[in-house]
Biopython code that builds the backbone (N, CA, C, O; Angstrom):
import numpy as np
from Bio.PDB.StructureBuilder import StructureBuilder

atoms = [
    (1, "MET", "N", (17.070, 39.747, 10.064)),
    (1, "MET", "CA", (18.316, 38.814, 10.130)),
    (1, "MET", "C", (17.735, 37.411, 10.416)),
    (1, "MET", "O", (18.277, 36.461, 9.852)),
    (2, "THR", "N", (16.634, 37.177, 11.275)),
    (2, "THR", "CA", (16.358, 36.099, 12.241)),
    (2, "THR", "C", (15.222, 35.620, 10.230)),
    (2, "THR", "O", (14.499, 34.624, 10.261)),
    (3, "ALA", "N", (15.268, 36.079, 9.473)),
    (3, "ALA", "CA", (14.510, 35.868, 8.075)),
    (3, "ALA", "C", (15.652, 35.295, 7.048)),
    (3, "ALA", "O", (15.451, 34.669, 6.008)),
    (4, "TYR", "N", (16.664, 35.606, 7.514)),
    (4, "TYR", "CA", (17.921, 35.648, 6.884)),
    (4, "TYR", "C", (18.483, 33.907, 6.941)),
    (4, "TYR", "O", (18.681, 33.086, 6.045)),
    (5, "TRP", "N", (18.612, 33.845, 8.420)),
    (5, "TRP", "CA", (18.873, 32.814, 8.508)),
    (5, "TRP", "C", (18.398, 31.310, 8.516)),
    (5, "TRP", "O", (19.082, 30.288, 8.460)),
    (6, "SER", "N", (16.625, 31.513, 8.628)),
    (6, "SER", "CA", (15.329, 30.797, 8.741)),
    (6, "SER", "C", (15.374, 30.726, 7.013)),
    (6, "SER", "O", (14.419, 29.975, 6.818)),
    (7, "MET", "N", (15.931, 31.070, 5.619)),
    (7, "MET", "CA", (16.359, 30.705, 4.655)),
    (7, "MET", "C", (17.086, 29.959, 4.685)),
    (7, "MET", "O", (16.681, 28.836, 4.384)),
    (8, "ILE", "N", (18.501, 30.095, 5.037)),
    (8, "ILE", "CA", (19.124, 29.169, 5.132)),
    (8, "ILE", "C", (19.612, 28.004, 5.831)),
    (8, "ILE", "O", (20.791, 27.659, 5.759)),
    (9, "MET", "N", (18.713, 27.369, 6.526)),
    (9, "MET", "CA", (18.079, 26.260, 7.276)),
    (9, "MET", "C", (17.462, 26.027, 6.626)),
    (9, "MET", "O", (17.375, 24.800, 6.571)),
    (10, "ALA", "N", (16.641, 26.662, 5.731)),
    (10, "ALA", "CA", (15.790, 25.787, 4.669)),
    (10, "ALA", "C", (15.670, 24.997, 3.759)),
    (10, "ALA", "O", (14.930, 24.060, 3.461)),
    (11, "ALA", "N", (17.336, 26.022, 2.967)),
    (11, "ALA", "CA", (18.062, 25.676, 1.972)),
    (11, "ALA", "C", (19.021, 24.253, 2.815)),
    (11, "ALA", "O", (19.063, 23.293, 2.044)),
    (12, "ILE", "N", (19.342, 24.127, 3.411)),
    (12, "ILE", "CA", (20.187, 22.943, 4.078)),
    (12, "ILE", "C", (19.284, 22.196, 4.083)),
    (12, "ILE", "O", (19.390, 21.387, 3.162)),
    (13, "VAL", "N", (18.142, 22.014, 4.874)),
    (13, "VAL", "CA", (17.602, 20.845, 5.033)),
    (13, "VAL", "C", (16.842, 20.534, 3.123)),
    (13, "VAL", "O", (17.237, 19.505, 2.574)),
    (14, "ILE", "N", (16.247, 21.077, 2.648)),
    (14, "ILE", "CA", (16.073, 20.876, 1.337)),
    (14, "ILE", "C", (17.104, 20.183, 0.750)),
    (14, "ILE", "O", (16.838, 19.151, 0.134)),
    (15, "MET", "N", (18.423, 20.638, 0.850)),
    (15, "MET", "CA", (19.712, 20.096, 0.068)),
    (15, "MET", "C", (20.103, 18.422, 0.984)),
    (15, "MET", "O", (20.756, 17.488, 0.518)),
    (16, "LEU", "N", (19.605, 18.482, 2.040)),
    (16, "LEU", "CA", (20.062, 17.633, 2.614)),
    (16, "LEU", "C", (19.280, 16.318, 3.243)),
    (16, "LEU", "O", (19.835, 15.352, 3.767)),
    (17, "ILE", "N", (17.531, 16.559, 3.023)),
    (17, "ILE", "CA", (16.970, 15.678, 3.452)),
    (17, "ILE", "C", (16.137, 15.357, 2.288)),
    (17, "ILE", "O", (16.202, 14.323, 1.622)),
    (18, "ILE", "N", (15.332, 16.370, 2.109)),
    (18, "ILE", "CA", (14.391, 16.002, 1.068)),
    (18, "ILE", "C", (14.818, 15.593, -0.254)),
    (18, "ILE", "O", (14.442, 14.483, -0.631)),
    (19, "ILE", "N", (15.691, 16.443, -1.186)),
    (19, "ILE", "CA", (16.411, 15.907, -2.291)),
    (19, "ILE", "C", (16.710, 14.321, -2.321)),
    (19, "ILE", "O", (16.126, 13.532, -3.063)),
    (20, "PRO", "N", (17.666, 14.002, -1.438)),
    (20, "PRO", "CA", (18.099, 12.780, -1.123)),
    (20, "PRO", "C", (17.190, 11.916, -1.221)),
    (20, "PRO", "O", (17.169, 11.180, -2.208)),
    (21, "ALA", "N", (15.988, 11.785, 0.046)),
    (21, "ALA", "CA", (14.994, 10.791, 0.053)),
    (21, "ALA", "C", (14.125, 10.631, -1.351)),
    (21, "ALA", "O", (13.725, 9.531, -1.731)),
    (22, "ARG", "N", (13.887, 11.839, -2.060)),
    (22, "ARG", "CA", (13.055, 11.661, -2.769)),
    (22, "ARG", "C", (13.426, 10.878, -4.075)),
    (22, "ARG", "O", (12.536, 10.415, -4.789)),
    (23, "ASN", "N", (15.148, 10.695, -4.467)),
    (23, "ASN", "CA", (15.948, 10.191, -5.196)),
    (23, "ASN", "C", (16.542, 9.030, -4.864)),
    (23, "ASN", "O", (17.573, 8.710, -5.455)),
    (24, "LYS", "N", (15.995, 8.204, -3.866)),
    (24, "LYS", "CA", (16.545, 7.234, -2.814)),
    (24, "LYS", "C", (16.731, 6.009, -4.054)),
    (24, "LYS", "O", (17.742, 5.462, -4.497)),
    (25, "PHE", "N", (15.257, 5.856, -4.385)),
    (25, "PHE", "CA", (15.422, 4.871, -5.185)),
    (25, "PHE", "C", (16.037, 4.734, -6.468)),
    (25, "PHE", "O", (16.213, 3.628, -6.978)),
    (26, "ILE", "N", (16.392, 5.871, -7.046)),
    (26, "ILE", "CA", (17.252, 6.023, -8.336)),
    (26, "ILE", "C", (18.645, 5.622, -8.321)),
    (26, "ILE", "O", (19.251, 4.936, -9.144)),
    (27, "TYR", "N", (19.133, 6.270, -7.038)),
    (27, "TYR", "CA", (20.531, 5.933, -6.230)),
    (27, "TYR", "C", (20.547, 4.364, -6.357)),
    (27, "TYR", "O", (21.483, 3.753, -6.874)),
    (28, "ASP", "N", (19.157, 3.631, -5.712)),
    (28, "ASP", "CA", (19.961, 2.430, -5.501)),
    (28, "ASP", "C", (20.047, 1.748, -6.788)),
    (28, "ASP", "O", (20.981, 0.957, -6.922)),
    (29, "ARG", "N", (19.374, 1.888, -7.596)),
    (29, "ARG", "CA", (18.956, 1.159, -9.186)),
    (29, "ARG", "C", (20.505, 1.503, -9.934)),
    (29, "ARG", "O", (20.951, 0.869, -10.890)),
    (30, "ILE", "N", (21.198, 2.663, -9.251)),
    (30, "ILE", "CA", (22.114, 3.306, -9.777)),
    (30, "ILE", "C", (23.359, 1.643, -9.571)),
    (30, "ILE", "O", (23.741, 0.868, -10.447)),
    (31, "LEU", "N", (23.579, 1.650, -8.470)),
    (31, "LEU", "CA", (24.672, 0.619, -7.294)),
    (31, "LEU", "C", (24.160, -0.495, -7.565)),
    (31, "LEU", "O", (24.918, -1.464, -7.562)),
    (32, "ARG", "N", (22.980, -0.662, -7.823)),
    (32, "ARG", "CA", (22.814, -2.392, -8.051)),
    (32, "ARG", "C", (23.755, -2.394, -9.521)),
    (32, "ARG", "O", (24.954, -2.669, -9.476)),
    (33, "LYS", "N", (23.101, -2.075, -10.736)),
    (33, "LYS", "CA", (23.641, -1.595, -11.864)),
    (33, "LYS", "C", (25.262, -2.349, -11.975)),
    (33, "LYS", "O", (25.655, -3.391, -12.498)),
    (34, "LYS", "N", (26.179, -0.866, -10.935)),
    (34, "LYS", "CA", (27.237, -0.967, -11.140)),
    (34, "LYS", "C", (27.885, -2.667, -10.476)),
    (34, "LYS", "O", (28.861, -3.333, -10.823)),
    (35, "ARG", "N", (26.901, -2.887, -9.492)),
    (35, "ARG", "CA", (27.583, -4.214, -8.763)),
    (35, "ARG", "C", (27.190, -5.194, -9.860)),
    (35, "ARG", "O", (28.096, -6.013, -10.014)),
    (36, "GLY", "N", (26.343, -5.365, -10.533)),
    (36, "GLY", "CA", (25.994, -6.122, -11.472)),
    (36, "GLY", "C", (24.789, -7.207, -11.334)),
    (36, "GLY", "O", (24.517, -8.134, -12.098)),
    (37, "ARG", "N", (23.986, -6.706, -9.815)),
    (37, "ARG", "CA", (22.840, -7.401, -9.806)),
    (37, "ARG", "C", (21.609, -6.485, -10.375)),
    (37, "ARG", "O", (21.343, -5.289, -10.258)),
    (38, "LYS", "N", (20.993, -7.549, -11.025)),
    (38, "LYS", "CA", (19.969, -6.578, -11.246)),
    (38, "LYS", "C", (18.515, -8.040, -10.785)),
    (38, "LYS", "O", (18.572, -9.266, -10.872)),
    (39, "THR", "N", (17.478, -7.174, -10.356)),
    (39, "THR", "CA", (16.030, -7.707, -9.553)),
    (39, "THR", "C", (15.286, -7.715, -10.735)),
    (39, "THR", "O", (15.078, -6.784, -11.513)),
    (40, "LYS", "N", (14.757, -9.351, -10.796)),
    (40, "LYS", "CA", (14.120, -9.505, -11.746)),
    (40, "LYS", "C", (12.730, -9.770, -11.210)),
    (40, "LYS", "O", (12.678, -10.459, -10.191)),
    (41, "VAL", "N", (11.578, -9.327, -11.740)),
    (41, "VAL", "CA", (9.957, -9.520, -11.487)),
    (41, "VAL", "C", (9.819, -10.632, -11.854)),
    (41, "VAL", "O", (10.481, -11.131, -12.763)),
    (42, "THR", "N", (8.732, -11.342, -11.063)),
    (42, "THR", "CA", (8.332, -12.490, -11.124)),
    (42, "THR", "C", (7.363, -12.206, -12.537)),
    (42, "THR", "O", (6.754, -11.136, -12.555)),
    (43, "ILE", "N", (7.231, -12.999, -13.539)),
    (43, "ILE", "CA", (6.686, -12.724, -14.465)),
    (43, "ILE", "C", (5.295, -13.196, -14.799)),
    (43, "ILE", "O", (4.389, -12.634, -15.415)),
    (44, "ASP", "N", (5.397, -14.860, -13.994)),
    (44, "ASP", "CA", (4.421, -15.567, -13.937)),
    (44, "ASP", "C", (3.275, -15.068, -13.351)),
    (44, "ASP", "O", (2.205, -15.295, -13.915)),
    (45, "MET", "N", (3.288, -14.611, -12.615)),
    (45, "MET", "CA", (2.679, -13.602, -11.420)),
    (45, "MET", "C", (1.532, -12.483, -12.565)),
    (45, "MET", "O", (0.303, -12.410, -12.543)),
    (46, "ILE", "N", (2.120, -12.047, -13.097)),
    (46, "ILE", "CA", (1.676, -10.772, -14.442)),
    (46, "ILE", "C", (0.982, -11.677, -15.246)),
    (46, "ILE", "O", (-0.231, -11.466, -15.276)),
    (47, "THR", "N", (1.445, -12.769, -16.012)),
    (47, "THR", "CA", (0.995, -13.417, -16.726)),
    (47, "THR", "C", (-0.762, -13.792, -16.711)),
    (47, "THR", "O", (-1.645, -13.693, -17.563)),
    (48, "ASP", "N", (-0.728, -14.306, -15.148)),
    (48, "ASP", "CA", (-2.157, -14.618, -14.869)),
    (48, "ASP", "C", (-3.068, -13.359, -14.705)),
    (48, "ASP", "O", (-4.173, -13.311, -14.164)),
    (49, "LEU", "N", (-2.218, -12.149, -15.411)),
    (49, "LEU", "CA", (-3.631, -10.815, -15.130)),
    (49, "LEU", "C", (-3.850, -10.388, -16.259)),
    (49, "LEU", "O", (-4.312, -9.261, -16.440)),
    (50, "VAL", "N", (-3.407, -11.632, -17.720)),
    (50, "VAL", "CA", (-3.396, -11.098, -18.867)),
    (50, "VAL", "C", (-5.049, -10.921, -18.939)),
    (50, "VAL", "O", (-5.647, -11.580, -18.088)),
    (51, "GLY", "N", (-5.847, -10.146, -19.810)),
    (51, "GLY", "CA", (-7.012, -9.860, -19.709)),
    (51, "GLY", "C", (-7.750, -9.273, -19.202)),
    (51, "GLY", "O", (-8.736, -8.944, -19.861)),
    (52, "LYS", "N", (-7.626, -8.752, -17.464)),
    (52, "LYS", "CA", (-7.956, -8.167, -16.333)),
    (52, "LYS", "C", (-8.234, -6.822, -16.385)),
    (52, "LYS", "O", (-7.581, -6.334, -17.307)),
    (53, "ASP", "N", (-8.759, -6.173, -15.941)),
    (53, "ASP", "CA", (-8.688, -4.911, -15.414)),
    (53, "ASP", "C", (-8.058, -4.666, -14.139)),
    (53, "ASP", "O", (-8.608, -4.943, -13.073)),
    (54, "VAL", "N", (-6.596, -4.006, -14.263)),
    (54, "VAL", "CA", (-5.651, -3.700, -13.158)),
    (54, "VAL", "C", (-5.582, -2.172, -13.150)),
    (54, "VAL", "O", (-5.711, -1.558, -14.209)),
    (55, "ILE", "N", (-5.330, -1.374, -11.686)),
    (55, "ILE", "CA", (-4.439, -0.528, -11.612)),
    (55, "ILE", "C", (-3.094, -0.586, -11.418)),
    (55, "ILE", "O", (-2.663, -0.872, -10.301)),
    (56, "VAL", "N", (-2.417, -0.378, -12.259)),
    (56, "VAL", "CA", (-0.951, 0.369, -12.015)),
    (56, "VAL", "C", (-0.255, 1.033, -11.658)),
    (56, "VAL", "O", (-0.073, 1.990, -12.410)),
    (57, "THR", "N", (0.522, 1.020, -10.448)),
    (57, "THR", "CA", (1.424, 1.944, -10.216)),
    (57, "THR", "C", (2.807, 1.901, -10.158)),
    (57, "THR", "O", (3.397, 1.093, -9.441)),
    (58, "CYS", "N", (3.550, 2.980, -11.093)),
    (58, "CYS", "CA", (5.027, 2.832, -11.273)),
    (58, "CYS", "C", (5.902, 3.772, -10.266)),
    (58, "CYS", "O", (5.387, 4.597, -9.511)),
    (59, "PHE", "N", (7.444, 3.498, -10.378)),
    (59, "PHE", "CA", (7.844, 3.829, -9.643)),
    (59, "PHE", "C", (8.564, 5.950, -9.975)),
    (59, "PHE", "O", (9.219, 6.809, -9.385)),
    (60, "ASN", "N", (7.919, 5.773, -11.113)),
    (60, "ASN", "CA", (7.867, 7.485, -11.650)),
    (60, "ASN", "C", (7.188, 7.951, -12.063)),
    (60, "ASN", "O", (7.301, 8.758, -12.986)),
    (61, "GLU", "N", (5.896, 7.486, -11.332)),
    (61, "GLU", "CA", (4.322, 8.309, -11.884)),
    (61, "GLU", "C", (3.828, 8.631, -10.316)),
    (61, "GLU", "O", (3.977, 7.805, -9.415)),
    (62, "SER", "N", (3.340, 9.683, -10.157)),
    (62, "SER", "CA", (2.791, 9.729, -9.224)),
    (62, "SER", "C", (1.483, 9.775, -9.106)),
    (62, "SER", "O", (1.137, 10.243, -8.021)),
    (63, "PHE", "N", (0.585, 9.456, -9.837)),
    (63, "PHE", "CA", (-0.696, 8.720, -9.674)),
    (63, "PHE", "C", (-1.021, 7.083, -10.351)),
    (63, "PHE", "O", (-0.568, 7.030, -11.495)),
    (64, "ALA", "N", (-1.283, 6.567, -10.180)),
    (64, "ALA", "CA", (-1.885, 4.897, -10.620)),
    (64, "ALA", "C", (-2.479, 5.262, -11.900)),
    (64, "ALA", "O", (-2.768, 6.408, -12.243)),
    (65, "ARG", "N", (-2.664, 4.029, -12.684)),
    (65, "ARG", "CA", (-3.195, 4.202, -14.051)),
    (65, "ARG", "C", (-4.398, 3.098, -14.449)),
    (65, "ARG", "O", (-4.336, 1.894, -14.699)),
    (66, "GLN", "N", (-5.139, 3.723, -14.413)),
    (66, "GLN", "CA", (-6.730, 2.234, -14.536)),
    (66, "GLN", "C", (-5.804, 1.474, -15.860)),
    (66, "GLN", "O", (-4.900, 2.147, -16.354)),
    (67, "CYS", "N", (-5.949, 0.699, -16.158)),
    (67, "CYS", "CA", (-5.795, -0.304, -17.587)),
    (67, "CYS", "C", (-6.169, -1.688, -17.828)),
    (67, "CYS", "O", (-6.679, -2.328, -16.908)),
    (68, "THR", "N", (-6.017, -2.095, -18.702)),
    (68, "THR", "CA", (-6.302, -3.693, -18.945)),
    (68, "THR", "C", (-4.943, -3.934, -19.782)),
    (68, "THR", "O", (-4.451, -3.394, -20.773)),
    (69, "ILE", "N", (-4.514, -5.130, -18.821)),
    (69, "ILE", "CA", (-3.169, -5.924, -19.294)),
    (69, "ILE", "C", (-3.282, -6.831, -20.483)),
    (69, "ILE", "O", (-3.870, -7.908, -20.389)),
    (70, "ILE", "N", (-2.717, -6.411, -21.626)),
    (70, "ILE", "CA", (-2.565, -7.063, -22.767)),
    (70, "ILE", "C", (-2.075, -8.368, -23.340)),
    (70, "ILE", "O", (-2.594, -9.174, -24.113)),
    (71, "ALA", "N", (-0.831, -8.322, -22.679)),
    (71, "ALA", "CA", (0.394, -9.132, -23.352)),
    (71, "ALA", "C", (1.283, -8.959, -22.321)),
    (71, "ALA", "O", (1.485, -7.916, -21.698)),
    (72, "VAL", "N", (1.763, -9.938, -22.181)),
    (72, "VAL", "CA", (3.819, -9.926, -21.350)),
    (72, "VAL", "C", (4.898, -10.727, -21.897)),
    (72, "VAL", "O", (4.897, -11.938, -22.119)),
    (73, "GLU", "N", (5.649, -10.034, -22.046)),
    (73, "GLU", "CA", (6.751, -10.825, -22.798)),
    (73, "GLU", "C", (7.810, -10.308, -22.363)),
    (73, "GLU", "O", (8.202, -9.217, -22.777)),
    (74, "GLU", "N", (8.450, -11.012, -21.451)),
    (74, "GLU", "CA", (9.853, -11.135, -20.819)),
    (74, "GLU", "C", (9.772, -9.678, -20.024)),
    (74, "GLU", "O", (8.646, -9.940, -19.602)),
    (75, "ASN", "N", (9.996, -8.521, -19.537)),
    (75, "ASN", "CA", (10.442, -8.121, -18.570)),
    (75, "ASN", "C", (9.401, -6.661, -19.155)),
    (75, "ASN", "O", (9.438, -5.552, -18.623)),
    (76, "TRP", "N", (8.659, -6.981, -20.172)),
    (76, "TRP", "CA", (7.946, -5.816, -20.991)),
    (76, "TRP", "C", (6.067, -5.902, -20.686)),
    (76, "TRP", "O", (5.543, -6.970, -21.002)),
    (77, "ILE", "N", (5.260, -4.931, -20.168)),
    (77, "ILE", "CA", (4.424, -5.373, -20.055)),
    (77, "ILE", "C", (2.992, -4.821, -21.092)),
    (77, "ILE", "O", (2.792, -3.725, -20.569)),
    (78, "LYS", "N", (2.323, -4.899, -21.798)),
    (78, "LYS", "CA", (1.782, -4.206, -22.823)),
    (78, "LYS", "C", (0.712, -3.850, -22.288)),
    (78, "LYS", "O", (0.269, -4.823, -21.677)),
    (79, "VAL", "N", (-0.223, -2.616, -22.142)),
    (79, "VAL", "CA", (-1.069, -1.908, -21.655)),
    (79, "VAL", "C", (-1.997, -1.598, -22.703)),
    (79, "VAL", "O", (-1.670, -1.546, -23.888)),
    (80, "GLU", "N", (-3.454, -1.338, -22.158)),
    (80, "GLU", "CA", (-4.276, -0.708, -22.658)),
    (80, "GLU", "C", (-5.042, 0.023, -22.006)),
    (80, "GLU", "O", (-5.334, -0.527, -20.944)),
    (81, "ASP", "N", (-5.690, 1.375, -22.174)),
    (81, "ASP", "CA", (-6.522, 2.233, -21.408)),
    (81, "ASP", "C", (-7.572, 2.585, -22.132)),
    (81, "ASP", "O", (-7.980, 2.001, -23.135)),
    (82, "LYS", "N", (-8.032, 3.568, -21.619)),
    (82, "LYS", "CA", (-9.697, 4.400, -22.095)),
    (82, "LYS", "C", (-8.830, 4.768, -24.009)),
    (82, "LYS", "O", (-9.263, 4.438, -25.113)),
    (83, "LYS", "N", (-7.416, 5.620, -23.604)),
    (83, "LYS", "CA", (-7.134, 6.520, -24.844)),
    (83, "LYS", "C", (-6.043, 5.716, -25.613)),
    (83, "LYS", "O", (-6.098, 5.656, -26.841)),
    (84, "LYS", "N", (-5.098, 5.125, -24.944)),
    (84, "LYS", "CA", (-4.068, 4.544, -25.261)),
    (84, "LYS", "C", (-3.490, 3.109, -25.187)),
    (84, "LYS", "O", (-3.715, 2.501, -24.141)),
    (85, "ILE", "N", (-2.733, 2.444, -26.211)),
    (85, "ILE", "CA", (-1.928, 1.264, -25.591)),
    (85, "ILE", "C", (-0.349, 2.123, -25.108)),
    (85, "ILE", "O", (0.196, 3.177, -25.437)),
    (86, "SER", "N", (-0.039, 0.999, -24.170)),
    (86, "SER", "CA", (1.459, 1.659, -23.648)),
    (86, "SER", "C", (2.433, 0.210, -23.093)),
    (86, "SER", "O", (1.801, -0.637, -22.462)),
    (87, "ILE", "N", (3.469, 0.042, -23.263)),
    (87, "ILE", "CA", (4.262, -0.653, -22.681)),
    (87, "ILE", "C", (5.558, -0.288, -21.882)),
    (87, "ILE", "O", (6.576, 0.379, -22.065)),
    (88, "ILE", "N", (4.762, -1.401, -20.476)),
    (88, "ILE", "CA", (5.664, -0.701, -19.180)),
    (88, "ILE", "C", (6.997, -1.557, -18.889)),
    (88, "ILE", "O", (6.974, -2.725, -19.276)),
    (89, "ASN", "N", (8.112, -1.105, -18.270)),
    (89, "ASN", "CA", (8.644, -2.022, -18.134)),
    (89, "ASN", "C", (8.997, -2.557, -16.907)),
    (89, "ASN", "O", (9.625, -1.838, -16.131)),
    (90, "ALA", "N", (8.529, -4.389, -16.396)),
    (90, "ALA", "CA", (8.031, -4.637, -15.219)),
    (90, "ALA", "C", (9.373, -4.184, -14.300)),
    (90, "ALA", "O", (8.703, -4.108, -13.270)),
    (91, "ASP", "N", (10.259, -3.947, -14.002)),
    (91, "ASP", "CA", (10.893, -3.412, -13.014)),
    (91, "ASP", "C", (10.978, -2.108, -12.438)),
    (91, "ASP", "O", (11.565, -1.846, -11.388)),
    (92, "MET", "N", (10.190, -1.067, -13.383)),
    (92, "MET", "CA", (9.725, -0.226, -12.595)),
    (92, "MET", "C", (8.211, -0.243, -11.743)),
    (92, "MET", "O", (7.818, 0.645, -10.986)),
    (93, "ILE", "N", (7.475, -1.536, -12.102)),
    (93, "ILE", "CA", (5.947, -1.156, -11.397)),
    (93, "ILE", "C", (6.266, -1.287, -9.836)),
    (93, "ILE", "O", (7.201, -1.903, -9.324)),
    (94, "ARG", "N", (5.500, -0.732, -9.361)),
    (94, "ARG", "CA", (5.609, -0.484, -7.651)),
    (94, "ARG", "C", (4.219, -1.390, -7.614)),
    (94, "ARG", "O", (4.545, -2.483, -7.151)),
    (95, "ASP", "N", (3.149, -1.379, -7.840)),
    (95, "ASP", "CA", (2.349, -1.994, -7.133)),
    (95, "ASP", "C", (1.418, -2.212, -8.666)),
    (95, "ASP", "O", (1.505, -1.495, -9.663)),
    (96, "ILE", "N", (0.199, -3.880, -8.407)),
    (96, "ILE", "CA", (-0.649, -3.862, -9.482)),
    (96, "ILE", "C", (-1.921, -4.548, -8.294)),
    (96, "ILE", "O", (-1.802, -5.515, -7.540)),
    (97, "THR", "N", (-3.051, -3.669, -8.487)),
    (97, "THR", "CA", (-3.876, -3.670, -7.806)),
    (97, "THR", "C", (-5.117, -4.280, -8.549)),
    (97, "THR", "O", (-5.470, -3.497, -9.431)),
    (98, "ILE", "N", (-6.198, -5.828, -8.484)),
    (98, "ILE", "CA", (-6.747, -6.307, -9.777)),
    (98, "ILE", "C", (-7.943, -5.379, -9.482)),
    (98, "ILE", "O", (-7.908, -4.972, -8.321)),
    (99, "ILE", "N", (-9.114, -4.875, -10.284)),
    (99, "ILE", "CA", (-10.656, -4.207, -10.230)),
    (99, "ILE", "C", (-11.494, -5.312, -10.009)),
    (99, "ILE", "O", (-11.465, -5.983, -11.040)),
    (100, "LYS", "N", (-12.095, -5.739, -9.319)),
    (100, "LYS", "CA", (-13.282, -7.111, -9.312)),
    (100, "LYS", "C", (-14.120, -6.067, -10.388)),
    (100, "LYS", "O", (-14.131, -4.840, -10.479)),
    (101, "PRO", "N", (-14.912, -7.300, -11.262)),
    (101, "PRO", "CA", (-15.999, -6.972, -12.258)),
    (101, "PRO", "C", (-17.622, -6.214, -10.695)),
    (101, "PRO", "O", (-17.815, -6.702, -9.582)),
    (102, "LYS", "N", (-18.184, -5.315, -11.174)),
    (102, "LYS", "CA", (-19.193, -5.032, -10.270)),
    (102, "LYS", "C", (-20.275, -6.052, -10.331)),
    (102, "LYS", "O", (-20.732, -6.427, -9.251)),
    (103, "ASN", "N", (-20.604, -6.402, -11.088)),
    (103, "ASN", "CA", (-21.116, -7.758, -11.293)),
    (103, "ASN", "C", (-21.129, -8.997, -10.111)),
    (103, "ASN", "O", (-22.138, -9.624, -9.788)),
    (104, "ALA", "N", (-20.172, -9.133, -9.719)),
    (104, "ALA", "CA", (-19.662, -10.170, -9.280)),
    (104, "ALA", "C", (-20.034, -9.804, -7.718)),
    (104, "ALA", "O", (-19.719, -10.576, -6.812)),
]
sb = StructureBuilder()
sb.init_structure("model")
sb.init_model(0)
sb.init_chain("A")
sb.init_seg("    ")
for serial, (resi, resn, name, xyz) in enumerate(atoms, 1):
    if name == "N":
        sb.init_residue(resn, " ", resi, " ")
    sb.init_atom(name, np.array(xyz, "f"), 0.0, 1.0, " ", f" {name:<3s}", serial, name[0])
structure = sb.get_structure()
């Protein structure tokens, strides 16, 4: 009987605490769109990083990716890593870290 109640409590914790906390970013973004407010990323700071090696972390990725910023246009950033070229929406970027060259 105790195992039954512990399974029910675990399900309640997952449904009420873990899932909403994980999706809070998505819920906030939907609410901002409904209200008509959109936050814009300052592209001027990112254009200074064109041609540099950086580590980009997005909200939807579990891990960061090491790449080189090729171009920045409006709200999109074109990056190149070892195998491919990607285009990333600047609103989805959580963090950009500049990699210092080893020779310096």
